[in-house]
N, C-alpha and C positions, 0 to 999 in steps of 0.2 A: 654171550659166551665170553667175551673179553672181561667182564666183570668177575665172572666165575674164576677165570684163570688168575686174575689179580688177587682175589679173596683166597684162593688155593695157595699162592705163593706167600701171602702174609701169614696164612695158617703154619705153614711149613716152617717159616722164619722163628714164630713165636713158639713152636713145638722144640725147634733145636735150641733157642734160648732157655727154656724151661729145662731140656735134658741136660744142657751144660751147667747149668746151675745147680741142679739135683747132683751131677756128679763131683761137681766143686764141693758142695755141701758134705757129701759123704766121703770125701778123700781124707787120708791120714793126717794131712797138713791142718785140717780143720779141727781134729782132735788133739792135736799137739799144742796148738796155740793156747788152749787154757792152762796146760801144764806149765808151758813157759811163762804165762802171766803169773802163776802160783810162785814158781821159782824167783821172779822178779820181785814178788811181794816180800819174800823171805830175806832177799838182800837187804841190806842197810840202804836208806833212801839217801840220795844225794841231793844237796840243794841245788837249785836251779842255776846257780852260778858256779857250781863246780864244774871242773874241766878234767879231762883225763890227763894222764903224765905227759902226752905228747903236746899238750897245749890246744887241742882241737875241741870245740863245743859238743855238748852230747846232744845227739838226735834221738828224740823218743820215738819208737814205731807207733803207727796209727793202729787204733784198736781193730780188731776184727768185726766183720758185719754180724750184726745181732741175727741169730738163727729165726726168731720170730718173724722178722721183717722178710727174711728170704721166702720163708714159708708162705708168708702172706702175699708176696711177689708172685711165688709161683701159682698160688692159688688164683691170683688174678689173671695171670697168663692162661691158666686152664679154663678159667671162664671165658676170657676172650676168645680162646680156641674153640671152646663149646659153642660160644655165640657165632662164631664164623661158620662152623659146621652147620649148625641150625639155619644160618642164613643161606649158605650154599644148598642145603637141602630145600628150602622154600624156592630158592631160585630154580633148581632143578626141576621141582615140581610144577612152578609156573611156566617152565621152558617146555615141560611135557604139555601142559595144558594148551600153551600157544601152539605146539605142534599138532595136538588135535584139532584145534580150531583151523589150523592152516589146511589140515587134511580135508576138514569138512568144506573150507572155502574152495579147495581145488576141486573136490568133488562136484559142489554146487555150480563151479565153473564149468567144468566138463558137461554137466548135464544141460546147463544154459547154451553151451555151444552145440551139444548135439540138437537142442530145441531149435536153436537159431537156424542149424542146417536143414533141419526137417522144415521148418517155415519157408526158408529160401527156396527148397526144392518144391514145395507146395505152391508157393508164389509163381515159380517158374512155369508149373503145369497150368496154373490158373490164366497166367498171361498167355501161354500157348493156346489154351482154349478160347480164351477171349478173342485172340486173333483170328483163330480158326472160324469161330462163331461171327466175328467182324466180317471176314472174307464169304461166308456163306451168306450172311445178311446182304453183303454188297452184290453177290451172284444173284440172289433171289430179286433184289431191286431192279437189277439190270433186265433180269428175265421179265419182271412185271412191266418194266418200261416197254421191253420188246413186245409183250403181249398186248399192252395197251396201244402201241403203235400199230400193231398187227389187227388188233380190233377196229381199229380208226380206219385203218386201210380197208379191212374187209367190209366195215360199213360203208364206206364211201364206195367201194366197188359194188356191195350190193345195191346201194341206192342207184348207181349207175345203171346195173343191169335191169333194176325195177323200172328205171325210166326208160330204158330202150325197150324193155319187155312191154311197158304200156303203150309206147309208140308202135310197136308191132302189133299189139292188141287192137289199138285204133285203127290201124291200117287194115287189118284182117276183118274187123267188124265193118268197116265201110266197104269193103269187098263182098261180104255176106249180104249186106243190105242190098246190093245190086243183083244178088242170085235169086233165082226161082226159090220159093219155100222149100218145096220138097228136096231139091238138089243141095240146099244149105243144110236141111235136116239129115240127108244121107251122110254129108261130110262130118257134122258135129256127132253123127251117132259113131262113125268109124273112129274118131278121135277118142270119144269116150271108151270105146271098146279096147283101144290100145294103151289105156292107162292115162290119157290126157284129159280126163273129165274136168279139171280144174281149168285147163286152158279154154275148153268148150264153154264153161260157165262165164268165164271173163269175156269170152267173145260175144255171148248171147247179152251179158250185161251192158255192153257198149254198143249194141244194136239199136237201132230205133225200136220203139216199143211195139208198134204195130207189126213191123217185119219179124221181130223176136216172137211174137204171139203166132204168126202164121207158121214159122219154123217149128215151134213147138207143137202146133197142131198137125203139122205134117210128119212128125217124127213117127216112124212106124213102130217104135216100142214104147208103149204108153207109160211104162213103169220109168223107163230112162227119162222120158219127157217130165214126170212127175219129179224125179230126182235132180234134174237140171232147174227146174223151177224152184224148188226148195233152197238149193245152195244158191241161187241167184237172190234169194230173200236175205240170206245172211251174209252176203258179199257187199261190201262197202263201195259204192259206185264212186269213182272219182270225179272230182269236180270238172274235170277237162271233157267229160262225156258230154256236157252242154254244148260244147263247141264242135260236136261231131259233124262232119260235112253231110249235107243233105237235109238237116233239120230246118 
C-alpha cells in the first residue's frame, strides 16, 4: 500500500509538470519570441566589441527552448505516467489477489479451528468414556475379587459342613449298627418318607455290611429297600469308613 501511495504521488507530480509545460508552450510569450527574433535579424548586427552609448557591454538573450524538445519531453512524461498507471493497476490487481488468498487462508484457518474444537470435544468425550469404563472395570474387578473370596469362603465352609456331616453320619451309623435291624429299618424308612433319603443312604453306606443287609431285609417297603440299595451303589464311600468302630 505504501508503494502505491508513492507511485501515485510521483504520477501527480509528473502530470503537474506536463500540464505546466503545455501551458507554457501554448502561452502568447512563446509565439512572440520568434517575432522578436525576426526583428532582431532585421536590425544591423553589431560587432561583439560594440557597446551601447552608456558604455555597458551588450548581453544577448538566451534562445527559446526548442518546441520539438518540449514535445518530446512531454511525450516522455506521458509515457512515464502511463507506465506508472499500468504499474499501479498491476499492483492493485496483485493486492486484490493477495486479499483473495488472505480470505481463503482465513476461511481455511476458521475451518481448521472448528475442526480442532470438534476433535477437542470428541477427545474429551472419549476421555470421559475411557474413565468411566476404567471405573466400571475396576468395580467389576473388585466384585470378581469379592466373589472369588466368597467362593473360597463358601467352599471352605462347605468343606467344614461336609466334614462335620461326615462325623455325624459316622456317629449315627455306629448307633444304627447297635440297634435291632427292624428298629433301624423303621427309622430309616421314616427318614426317607420325610425327604431325607440321601441321609438314610449315607448312614446305610457307613454301617457294617452285615447290619446294613439285615436292615434292608427288615425294611417293610421292598421298593424303598431296593431304592436305598441302588443309591448306595452310586454313593462313593469315604475312606474313613474302614475305621468305623466295631469293625
